[in-house]
C-alpha positions in Angstrom: 83.9 136.4 149.7 83.9 139.6 148.2 87.3 140.5 149.9 89.1 137.4 149.2 88.3 137.4 145.5 88.4 140.9 144.5 92.3 141.0 144.2 91.8 138.5 141.3 89.2 140.6 139.9 86.2 138.6 141.2 83.7 140.3 142.6 81.0 138.4 144.3 77.2 139.9 145.0 74.0 138.8 145.8 70.2 139.0 144.7 67.6 138.7 147.1 64.4 138.6 145.3 61.1 139.3 147.6 57.4 138.4 146.4 58.2 137.2 142.6 55.2 136.9 140.4 56.2 133.6 139.6 54.1 129.9 139.2 55.7 129.1 143.3 53.7 131.9 145.3 52.7 130.7 148.4 49.0 130.8 150.0 48.3 134.3 151.5 50.5 136.0 149.0 48.0 138.4 149.0 47.9 139.5 151.9 51.2 139.9 152.2 51.6 142.4 149.6 48.7 144.5 150.7 49.8 144.2 154.6 53.9 144.7 153.8 54.9 145.7 150.3 54.8 149.3 150.1 54.9 149.5 146.5 51.5 147.2 146.7 52.7 144.7 143.9 54.1 141.3 143.0 57.5 141.9 141.8 58.1 140.9 137.6 60.5 138.3 137.1 62.1 140.5 134.3 63.1 143.4 137.2 65.1 140.4 138.7 66.2 139.2 135.4 67.5 143.5 134.7 69.1 143.3 138.6 71.5 140.4 137.7 71.9 141.4 134.1 73.4 144.4 135.7 75.8 143.0 138.0 77.3 141.3 134.6 78.1 144.3 132.6 80.9 146.8 132.9 78.1 149.5 134.6 78.7 147.8 137.6 82.7 146.9 137.2 82.6 148.6 141.0 79.8 147.0 143.1 81.3 144.2 145.4 80.0 142.6 148.0 76.3 144.5 147.9 73.3 142.7 148.8 70.6 143.6 146.0 67.1 143.9 147.5 64.2 143.4 145.1 61.4 143.6 147.0 59.1 146.4 147.1 60.4 148.1 150.0 59.3 144.7 152.0 62.3 145.4 153.8 63.3 148.7 154.1 
């Protein structure tokens, strides 16, 4: 989609959040945080929102076809 819509001035990007501190966390998340996330903490909803905001600003005007992982290094 990024390639198809770019000539029309439309950018297509994706946000891929990892374990974020929300009410929908699954049981066992603490174990995942300690064993699989190098930063050893949950992400905050504000951190996801800030990445989305960046993609909505002129600062990201040349970002197209990107997937931004917000996961504390879980999938490096």
